[in-house]
N, C-alpha and C positions, 0 to 999 in steps of 0.2 A: 405258759408259753413265753419265750424269750422275745424281745422287740427289736425291729430294724429301725435304726436311727439314721437319718440323713444329716450329718454334721458337716456343714458346708459353707465357706466363705464365699460372698457375692458383693457386686456393685449394687447400688439403689435401684438400678434398672434390672436387675436378676441375673446378671451375667457372673458365670464362674472363671472365666477367662477372656482374653481376647479371641479373636476368630482362629487362632492355633491354640488355644488354651493356656495361653501364658497369663498367669495372674500375679507375676512379680511386682507389678505397681501396688499391691496391697500390703506388701511387706513393711512399707513405711508407718502403718498404722499399729504395729505391734511395739508398743511401749511398755514401760514397767508396770503400769496398772493392769493393762490388758493382758500382758504375758503373765502377770500373777495369777489372774482369774482363769486363764487357760490352763496353767500348770495345776492349779489347786482342784478346779472342775473337771478337766478332761486331759488328766496327765499321760493317759495311753495314747492320746492323737499325735504327741511329740515322737518324731522317728527314733528307732533306738540308737542312732549315731549321735543324735544331739542330747539324749537324757541327761546323761552326767554333767554336762555343761550347762544345763537348764536346772541342776540340782535335782534331779528325778531318779538318780541311779538307786535301784532298789524299791522305789516307790511302787506299790502293788496298783493293778489295774482297778480303776474307781466305777466305770460304766460298762466298759467293752472288754470282751476277751477275743473277739473276732473281727477283722476288717476285710471289707470287700471294696475292691477297686477294679476298674476297666485298664486295658493296657497302655493308654494314653497315660493315665495317672503313674502307672507302674513304670512305664517307660523313663519317666524322669530320674527314677533311683537307677535303673539299669544304665542309663547313659552316664552315670556318675559312678558307675563301677559297683554299685550295692544291689546285691540280688535277694535281701530280705530287710526291707526297709522298716517294717515294724516286727522285729524278730521277737519282740515280749508278747505279741498277738498269734492267732492262727490267721495266716494270709491267704486269702482268697482272690484270684485274678481272673477276671472274665475275659477270655481271649479265644479267638479262632485261629489266630496267626502263629503263636508259640505252640510248638508240638511237645516241647518237654520243659518241666520247670527247671529253671537253673538251681533252686535251692530246695532242701527237702521240707522246709517249712512253708513253701508256696504252693499251694494247690491251685492248678490251672481248671478252669471249667470252660469248656467249649460247647457243650450242650446246653440243655434246659436250666438257665440260671435260677427262673423262678421255683422250679422243683429243687434245686439245691437250697436255696434259701428258706423254703418251707422246711426241709429236713433240719437246717440250723436252728430255726425258730423252735421246732419241736423238741429240741434237746432240753435236758435239765441242767440248770445253772443259775446262779443269781445274776450274771452280767450278760449284756446285750450284744448286738451285732452293729459295727459300724459301717455304714455306706459313706465311703471315702469320695467315690466320684468314678466316672465323669459323667458326664450330661447323657450318653446313651445308656449306660449301666443304670442310671437313674431313671431313666424312662423304661427301660424294662421292667424295673422293679417298683414303679409307681404305686401299684395296687399293694404291695407288700409292706410299704413304709407305714411304721406305727408312730415315729415321731420326727418331727424336723426342728434342727438346732440351726438356724440361719444367722450366720454372722454378716451383718451388712455393713460395708465399708462406705465411707461418704465419698463415692466416686460414681460417675455416670460412664459407660462405654459406649452407649448408642448401638452398639452390635457386638456380636461376639459369641462365646459359647455358654448357651442358656442353662439353667439349673437342671431343667429336664428335657431331654432329647427324645420327646414323645409326641404322639398324635393327640389331638383335642380329647380331654376327659376331665370331667368336673370330680374333684376329691375334695372332701371338705375337712378341715382341721379347725380344733379349738386352741386359743391362746392361752397359754399356760403360765408364761413368765417373760418379762421384759427385762433386759439389763443394758444400760446405757454408760458408757464411758467418755472421759474427758477429751479423746482423741476423736470423738465423732462415731465410732463404732456402736452399733445397737445390735444385742444378740437377743434374738425372739426364739422360744421354744413353744412348738405347737404339738397337740397330741391329735391323733387320727380320730375322727367322729366315725363309729362303724354303726 
């Protein structure tokens, strides 16, 4: 069975964006050392439009072949005129407000997202599924997440968009790996205890 990985950037206090979802303050931490790590370990998480400039043109996907995101995350690309931000992956957007996909590579899911994720996880294949965001989608899929890859940036927001927009529920994870960088970023990888 394929796994669902929530690969996400957040502040030290667990916010993935300000109250409106803006996380641009975190961009300042993408330096040479950290970018080299992301490019080598998670090359498929770089949007298609930037892959060539990051030296990733033609680099095969390493961990994921599918990306899932909510309309808020997808809207950032749409507002920039990009209808398939991760064209090198199968793209799924959870939305009830878009009636028709603007690109054949983008599948819209308005119904049961958990059921669709279970179908994806049951598929054969060596690569997994990347949960890109946002908080509401992560909340809906909290029980389906098999792995957390949390990129903690050395900032505190105080309030904003949490990692999970869900009600209270305890879900246990085991720490698998910790990687720290000179810029203060710490990447922690956890596996779901089932």
